[in-house]
N, C-alpha and C positions, 0 to 999 in steps of 0.2 A: 319650544320657545321660538325657534327660527320661523316656524310656520305662522305664529301669531304676529311676529314682526313684519313678515312679508304681507300678511293680510292687512295689518294696520297701515303700512306704507302704501298699499294699493288703494285703500279707501281714501287716504289722505291725498294722494295724487289725483284720483278721480274727482274728489271734491274741489281741488284747486282748478282743475281743467273746467269743471262745470261752472265754477264761479267766474271764470274768464270768458265764458260764452254768453253771459248776460248782456243785455243792451241797455244803454243809457238813453233815456228819452230826450235828454238835453243835447245830445250829440247832433251836429249838423251833418246832413247827408253829403257824401263825397260826390263831387261833380265829375262826370266822365269827361276827360279832356279829349277823348276821341269821338266827339259827337259829329254829326253830319255838318261839315264845314260850310256847305252850301246854305243850309237853313240857318246856321249860327251867324253867318255874316250878312244874310239877307234880311235885315231888320226894316229898312225903309227902301223906297223906290230908287233913290240915287245910288245906294249900295248895291242893289240888285242889278242896276244898269252897269255899274262899274265892274261887278263880277262877270257879267256877260261880255263886256268889252275885253276883260282880261283873257277870256276864252278865245275871242277873236284874234287877239294878239298872239296867243299861243299857236293857234291854227295857222296864222300867217307865217310865223317863224318856222313851223314844221314844213310848210310848203316851200319856203325859201331854202331850207336845209335838206330838202328832198328826203324827209322822213318816210318810213314805210307806210303803206296804206293802212296797216293795222293801227298804227299810232294816230294817224289822221282820223280814222274811224272812231277811236276811243275819245279823241278830243271832240269830234262831232257829236258823240253821245253826251258828253259833258256840256257842250254848248246847247244842245237841245234841252237838257235838264235845267240849265240856268234860264234859258228863254222861257221855258214852261212855268217857272216860278213867278215870273212877272208878267207874262202874256195877258192874262185876264185883267190884271190891274191896269195895264196900259190901255187895253181895249176899252175899258170902262171909263177911265179918266181922261185919256188923250186919244180919242178915236182917229183923228187925222194922222197923228204921228204913228199910231199902230199900223195903219194901212201901209205907210211908206216903209216902216221897218219890216213888217211881215213880207212885203213884196220881195225883199232881198234875203231875209233870214231863212224863210222856209225852203227856197231852192238851194241855198247854201247848205243847210242841214241835210237835205236829201242827197246832194252831191257828195258830201263826206262819206256817205254810206255805200257809195258805188265802188266796185272792184277797181275801176280805173277812172278816178275822178278827173275832171277837166280843171286843172289848176288856174288857167287863165280866167275862166268864168268865176271860180271861187275867189280869186284875188279881187275881182271887181265887186262881187257881192259883199266881201269882207269890208272893203273900203266904204261902200255905200251904207252898209249896216252900221259901221262904226261912226260915220259922220251923223247919221240919223239919231243914233243913241246918244252921242255927245250933245246934240242939240236938245234932245229930250231931257237929258240929265241936268242941263243948265236951267231948264224950265220946271223941273220936277222937284224942287227943294221942299215944297209943301204939297200935300195931296189936294187935288181940286175938289174932290168929293169926299165928305166924311163917311166913315163906315157906319153902317146901321148897328144899333144895339149899344 
Protein backbone atom coordinates (compact mmCIF):
# COMPACT_ATOMS: atom_id res chain seq x y z
CA UNK A 1 0.00 0.00 0.00
CA UNK A 2 2.84 2.38 0.83
CA UNK A 3 4.44 1.67 -2.51
CA UNK A 4 1.27 2.59 -4.36
CA UNK A 5 0.95 5.84 -2.40
CA UNK A 6 4.52 6.84 -3.16
CA UNK A 7 4.07 6.02 -6.83
CA UNK A 8 0.85 8.02 -6.99
CA UNK A 9 2.47 10.97 -5.20
CA UNK A 10 5.44 10.87 -7.60
CA UNK A 11 3.17 10.94 -10.64
CA UNK A 12 1.12 13.75 -9.13
CA UNK A 13 4.24 15.81 -8.36
CA UNK A 14 5.70 15.19 -11.82
CA UNK A 15 2.42 16.24 -13.43
CA UNK A 16 2.31 19.45 -11.41
CA UNK A 17 5.89 20.30 -12.33
CA UNK A 18 5.25 19.61 -16.00
CA UNK A 19 2.14 21.80 -15.97
CA UNK A 20 4.15 24.67 -14.52
CA UNK A 21 6.72 24.47 -17.31
CA UNK A 22 4.25 25.34 -20.08
CA UNK A 23 4.40 28.69 -21.82
CA UNK A 24 1.63 31.18 -22.25
CA UNK A 25 1.71 32.84 -25.65
CA UNK A 26 0.06 35.92 -24.18
CA UNK A 27 2.98 36.62 -21.86
CA UNK A 28 5.12 39.63 -22.69
CA UNK A 29 8.85 38.99 -23.05
CA UNK A 30 10.91 40.11 -20.11
CA UNK A 31 13.26 42.89 -21.12
CA UNK A 32 16.85 42.57 -20.05
CA UNK A 33 17.68 45.64 -17.97
CA UNK A 34 21.36 44.92 -18.35
CA UNK A 35 21.46 45.77 -22.06
CA UNK A 36 24.34 47.60 -23.64
CA UNK A 37 23.87 51.09 -22.20
CA UNK A 38 25.78 52.70 -25.04
CA UNK A 39 23.36 51.42 -27.68
CA UNK A 40 20.34 51.90 -25.42
CA UNK A 41 20.98 55.61 -24.90
CA UNK A 42 22.30 56.33 -28.36
CA UNK A 43 18.97 56.78 -30.10
CA UNK A 44 19.62 60.02 -31.95
CA UNK A 45 22.65 62.13 -32.77
CA UNK A 46 22.28 64.67 -29.94
CA UNK A 47 22.18 61.80 -27.40
CA UNK A 48 25.19 60.16 -29.02
CA UNK A 49 27.08 63.44 -28.82
CA UNK A 50 26.10 63.92 -25.18
CA UNK A 51 27.28 60.39 -24.32
CA UNK A 52 30.64 61.09 -25.96
CA UNK A 53 30.93 64.39 -24.11
CA UNK A 54 30.26 62.56 -20.84
CA UNK A 55 33.24 60.32 -21.61
CA UNK A 56 35.37 63.43 -22.25
CA UNK A 57 34.32 64.82 -18.86
CA UNK A 58 35.17 61.51 -17.17
CA UNK A 59 38.57 61.44 -18.86
CA UNK A 60 39.25 65.04 -17.86
CA UNK A 61 38.31 64.25 -14.24
CA UNK A 62 40.61 61.24 -14.22
CA UNK A 63 43.49 63.36 -15.49
CA UNK A 64 42.83 66.01 -12.82
CA UNK A 65 42.70 63.42 -10.04
CA UNK A 66 45.81 61.62 -11.31
CA UNK A 67 44.02 58.32 -11.87
CA UNK A 68 46.08 55.31 -12.86
CA UNK A 69 46.98 54.89 -16.51
CA UNK A 70 44.87 51.70 -16.58
CA UNK A 71 41.75 53.68 -15.65
CA UNK A 72 42.58 56.31 -18.27
CA UNK A 73 43.07 53.54 -20.84
CA UNK A 74 39.67 52.02 -19.95
CA UNK A 75 38.00 55.41 -20.31
CA UNK A 76 39.85 55.92 -23.60
CA UNK A 77 38.43 52.63 -24.86
CA UNK A 78 34.92 53.72 -23.88
CA UNK A 79 35.48 57.08 -25.54
CA UNK A 80 36.58 55.31 -28.71
CA UNK A 81 33.45 53.15 -28.60
CA UNK A 82 31.15 56.15 -28.17
CA UNK A 83 32.94 58.05 -30.94
CA UNK A 84 32.70 55.01 -33.20
CA UNK A 85 28.91 54.84 -32.77
CA UNK A 86 28.38 58.30 -34.24
CA UNK A 87 31.47 58.79 -36.39
CA UNK A 88 30.00 57.71 -39.75
CA UNK A 89 26.75 59.56 -39.14
CA UNK A 90 28.60 62.82 -38.47
CA UNK A 91 30.92 62.25 -41.42
CA UNK A 92 27.95 61.79 -43.73
CA UNK A 93 25.69 64.55 -42.39
CA UNK A 94 28.15 67.15 -41.10
CA UNK A 95 31.45 66.68 -42.99
CA UNK A 96 32.97 70.03 -41.95
CA UNK A 97 32.24 69.42 -38.27
CA UNK A 98 33.52 65.87 -38.61
CA UNK A 99 36.93 67.03 -39.82
CA UNK A 100 37.32 69.41 -36.86
CA UNK A 101 36.19 66.85 -34.29
CA UNK A 102 38.28 64.03 -35.73
CA UNK A 103 41.36 66.26 -35.78
CA UNK A 104 41.24 66.31 -31.97
CA UNK A 105 39.42 63.09 -31.10
CA UNK A 106 41.68 60.62 -32.90
CA UNK A 107 44.97 61.79 -31.33
CA UNK A 108 43.23 61.97 -27.94
CA UNK A 109 42.08 58.37 -28.19
CA UNK A 110 45.55 57.26 -29.32
CA UNK A 111 47.15 59.13 -26.43
CA UNK A 112 44.90 57.41 -23.86
CA UNK A 113 46.33 54.06 -24.93
CA UNK A 114 49.96 55.00 -24.32
CA UNK A 115 51.82 53.74 -21.27
CA UNK A 116 52.76 57.33 -20.31
CA UNK A 117 50.21 59.67 -21.85
CA UNK A 118 50.91 63.40 -22.18
CA UNK A 119 48.21 64.93 -20.00
CA UNK A 120 48.83 68.47 -21.22
CA UNK A 121 48.14 67.47 -24.83
CA UNK A 122 45.15 65.41 -23.74
CA UNK A 123 43.60 68.35 -21.86
CA UNK A 124 43.90 70.50 -24.99
CA UNK A 125 42.31 67.83 -27.21
CA UNK A 126 39.53 67.24 -24.67
CA UNK A 127 38.72 70.95 -24.55
CA UNK A 128 38.71 71.32 -28.34
CA UNK A 129 36.71 68.12 -28.88
CA UNK A 130 34.14 69.12 -26.29
CA UNK A 131 33.69 72.58 -27.82
CA UNK A 132 33.29 71.12 -31.32
CA UNK A 133 30.82 68.52 -30.08
CA UNK A 134 28.79 71.16 -28.24
CA UNK A 135 28.56 73.24 -31.40
CA UNK A 136 27.52 70.19 -33.41
CA UNK A 137 24.98 69.08 -30.81
CA UNK A 138 23.30 72.49 -30.96
CA UNK A 139 22.99 72.14 -34.76
CA UNK A 140 22.13 68.43 -34.86
CA UNK A 141 18.65 68.39 -33.38
CA UNK A 142 17.28 67.05 -36.68
CA UNK A 143 19.21 64.89 -39.16
CA UNK A 144 20.26 66.74 -42.29
CA UNK A 145 19.93 63.69 -44.49
CA UNK A 146 17.11 61.18 -44.20
CA UNK A 147 18.11 57.54 -44.04
CA UNK A 148 17.39 55.45 -47.10
CA UNK A 149 14.76 52.76 -46.95
